[in-house]
N, C-alpha and C positions, 0 to 999 in steps of 0.2 A: 504494500500500500504506500501511497505517497505521504501519508500523514496518519497520526494516531487519532482515531475518533473517540477513544475512551475518555469519558469525563471531560470532554473538550468544551470549554466555555468560550463563547463568541459574543462579543458586544460591539455592535456597529452603530450604536446610537449617535446621532449628530454627525455621522460621517458623510462626506460627499462621495458621489459615484460618478467619476469623470472618465476614467479609463479602467479597463479590466485589471491591469497590472498595478493599479494603485492599491489593490487589495492583496492579502496573502492568499496562497493556494487554499488553505483550509477555510478561509472566509468565503471564497467562491463556492466551495463545496457546501458550506453551510447555507448559502443563499439557494442553492439547488435543492437541498433537503427541505428548507423552509417553503420553497415554491411547491414542492410535491405535497407537503402537509396542507398548505392553504388550498391547493387544487382539490385534494381529497375532501376537505371540509366543505368546500363549495358544492361539490358533486353530491355529498351526503345531506346537504341542506342544514349543516351544523356549523356554519361559519361564525367564528367569534369576532366581534367588531373591536379591534384593538386600536383603531384610530378615530374613535368618537370625538366629534367636534374639532378635529384637525382640519385646517384649511391649507390647500396647496394652490399654486398658480403654475400654469403650464404656458411657457413662452414659445411660440412657433414662428420662426423666420422662414422655415420651409414647411410646406403643407404636409399633411400626414393623414392616414386612415388608422392603421394599427396602433401607432404610438399614442395618438390622442385618445382613441377609444380605450386603450388599455389603462392609461392613467385615470381617465374619467370613471370607467366602470370599477376599476380597482379601488379607488378612494371611496366611491359610493358604497361598494360592498363592505368596506371597513368602517362605515359610519361617518366619513368625513365629507368635505365639500371641496369644489374645484372651481377655479376661474380660468377660462381659456382666453388667451390674448394672441391674436393672429398676427400675420406679417405687418399689418398697418395699424395695429391696435394699441400701440404704446409709443412713448417718446424715447425709448431705449436706443441709444446710439445716435439719435438725431438731435434732440434738444436736451437730452439728459445723458450724462456719462454712465458707463457700466457700474462704476462705484456707487453713484447716487441711486441708480436703479436697484442694485443689490441691497443697499442699506434701507431704502424705502420699503421694498417688498418684504424684507425680513421683519419689518414692524407689523405687517398685515398677515403674513403667512407662516406656516410651520414647515414648508418645503417648497422648493423652486425647481421646476423642470425647464430645460432649455433645449431647443432643437433648431440648429442653424448651420451656417457654413463653417465658421472658424472655431477650432478648438481653443484658441486663445481667449475667445469671448466667454465660453463657459468656465474656463479657468479663472478669468477675472471676476466673473460673478461669484464663484466659490471663494475667491480670495477675500471679498468684502462682505459676503453674506454671513449672517449669524445663525442661519438655519441650513439644513442639508440641501445641496444642489445636485441634481441628477442630469446626466447627459443623455438626451433623447435621440441624438445623432449630430455628429459634425462630419466634415469631409474626411477627417482623419480616423475617427473612432466611432463605434456603435455598440457600446457595452451592453445595453439592455437587450439588444437583438441576440447577441451571442449567448446570453444566459438562457434565452428561449430555445436556441438551437441545441445547446448542451442538454437541456431538459428533454427535448424531443428525441435526441439520440439515446439518452438513457431509457426512455420509454419504448423505443423501437429496437432495442438490442438486448440480448440476454447476456451481454458481457459488460464488465465495468468499463468506464470511459477510458481508462488507461490501456485497455485491450482493443479499443475501437480504432479503425482506420477510416479516414474520409478525405475527400478531395474538394478543393474549390477550383472551378474551371471558368476562365473568362478574363475579364479585366481585373487583375489582382492588385492594382495600385490603390483601390478605393478603401473606404472604411470597413467594408465587409472582409475583403482580402486581408487587411491589416489585423482586424480584431479576431477573426477566426484563427489566424496563424498564432497569435499570442495566446488566445484561449486554449487552443490545442496543446501548446507548449506547457501551459500551466497545469493542465489536467493529465499530462503524460501520454498524449495520444500520438498516433501515427498520422501525420498531416502532409498532404501533397498539394502544393500550389502549382496549378497548371495554367500557363499563360505564355503568349509569344514574348520574346525578349523585350520588346518595347514597352510592355505594360505589366511587367512583373513587379512584385512587391519591392519596395525600396530597401536598400542595404541597411538603412537605419532601423526599420521595423524588423527585418530579418535578424539583425544583431541582438535586438531586444528579445526576440523569441528564442534565438539560439542560446543565449545566456540562461534563460529560464529552462530550456530543454536540457541543458547540461546538468541541471540539478534534478529535474523530474524524470529524466530518462525518455522524454518524448523524442520522436523522430520527425524532423522537418525536412521535406524534400521540395526543391524548386526545380521545375522542368518545363520545357516547351513542347514536350512529347506526350499527348494524351494517352497513348498506349502504355507508356511507362507510369504515368501518374495515376491512372485509373485502375491498374491491375490489382485485383483483390480487395478493393475498398468496400466498406459497409455502407457508406453514404456518399452521394455526389451532390455538391452544393454549387449554385451559381447565382449571378445577379445580373441586372440590366447592363447593357454595354455602354450606355450614355447616362451619366448621373444627373441628378437635379442641379440646375444652374449652368450646365454646359451648353454651349451654342449648338443650334441645330446642324450647323455645317459639319460637325464631326461625325455625323451618322454614316456618311459614305465611307470615310476612312475606317471607322470601327467595324462596320459590316464586312468590309473586305478583309480586315485584319483578323477578326474574331470568328468568322463563319466556320473555320475548321475546329473551333472550340465550342461549338454549339452542343448543348446536351440533347441528344436525340437517341433514337433506339439503338443506333450503332454504338454510340458512346456508352450507353448502359450495358451493352453486350461486352464492351472492352473490359468491364470490371471482372468478368468471369464469375461473378457472384449473383446467382439467381435471386437472392434475397436483398440485393442492394436497393437502397431507398433514395429517392430524389428529394432535394430540399431547395428552397428559394425564400429569401426574406420578403419578397413582394414589394411593390406591384411587379407584374411580369408581362412581357410582350410575347405571349405564347400563341396568340392568334390575332385576328384583325378586328376584334370586337371593341376596340377603343378608338378614340379620335386619332391619337398619335400613332397607334399601331396600324390603323388603316392608311394614314398618310404615308408612313414609312414603307408599308407593304406595297402600296401602289407605286411609289417613287422608285423603289429599288427591286421590285419584283420578288419579294420574299413573303412567305406566309407566317413566319415566326422569326424571332431574333434569338435570344440566348437559350431558349428551350422550346422544343416542338410541343404542339398541343397533345400529341399522343402520349408523351412522357408526362407532361404536366397533369393530365387528367387520368393517368393510369393508376393501377393499384399500388404501384411503386412510389407514388407521390405522397409525401406526408406534409405538404405545405400548409394545409388548412389546420392541422393539429399544431404545427409549428407556429402559425399565426395566433391560434388560441393561447398558446403558451407565453406569448408576449404579456398577456394580462396577468397570468399567475406569477411570472417572474418579476414583473414590474411591481406587482402588489407586494411581493416578498421584499423587494428593495425598500419600498415605502415603510412597511411594517418594521423591518430591521433597523432603519435609520430614524424613525419618528416615534415608534411606540413608547409610551411612558409608563406602562404597567410595571409593577414591581415583580418581575420574573427574570429568570436566567435562560439564555439560549444554550442548552446543553444537549449533547447527543442527538436525539430525534427532535430537537427544538424545544421540547418541554414547555409548550405554550399553555 
């Protein structure tokens, strides 16, 4: 095992959650166990409200479906309240500095979520806030998503995470490629990053993951060969080829570059594992049923981008359970960092 779970006391009260590797390995493991506990309580109709009368604000400079809904439903389930502020709904960064924003919001709220472009923004909010700050996504990191991914892999594998192998295939320079690599390293997993040389994970992120992997025993592979990277994996993960905020002009370049890295039936066959599952953080361009998907499809004569519809909608796909787990894991982060009840987080969470 990576760590000793016996009588392990974990206290994350008032902690920020900005990057996965800000936390110790056993703390991430604790959040996963707490997520599972809260999910079971919700399914059984026996959820204990540990955040009664807590108020949170969620700041979105980038639009969202899952992140927003997960925070809103999660805090409501736990007895708290939420204020949503969209891209044009505050003076943050325009007429009001990040420091002033953080200090003011800390007077009103018990927790602050930020979703936007720059990691330095959420770091600055955390620097001056006196309440927990959570990163709902930046261009560099997406820690709440990776918690959901790890929980999903636990649920769909009969092996402990340190025995699981999985691949991320596509544009590996983004927040998903970065955070999945670091998360896999922390949990001692066999991780393969599969991308053409121009869009592979940065050396800086690889060095962070490799340092962690040297301690946990994780295996980190970076390759531009799908056959090498996909062989024997338990899960195949991908993401969109053009991220939010990038100009439309890059579509032609990305489609040409990444078409050989599309997750299709042939790619799933390359795993050699009939039980391999498909994962995606969503949204996904797997068909032409969206405005952008239809426009890109007609312009470049493609029916799907990063994943084909037959894979996305197949029995191998666990993307909807993965999406649901955003709520349970985000709820765990909020409970762990905001709950004020007099109890200890020990072993199976002992809530």
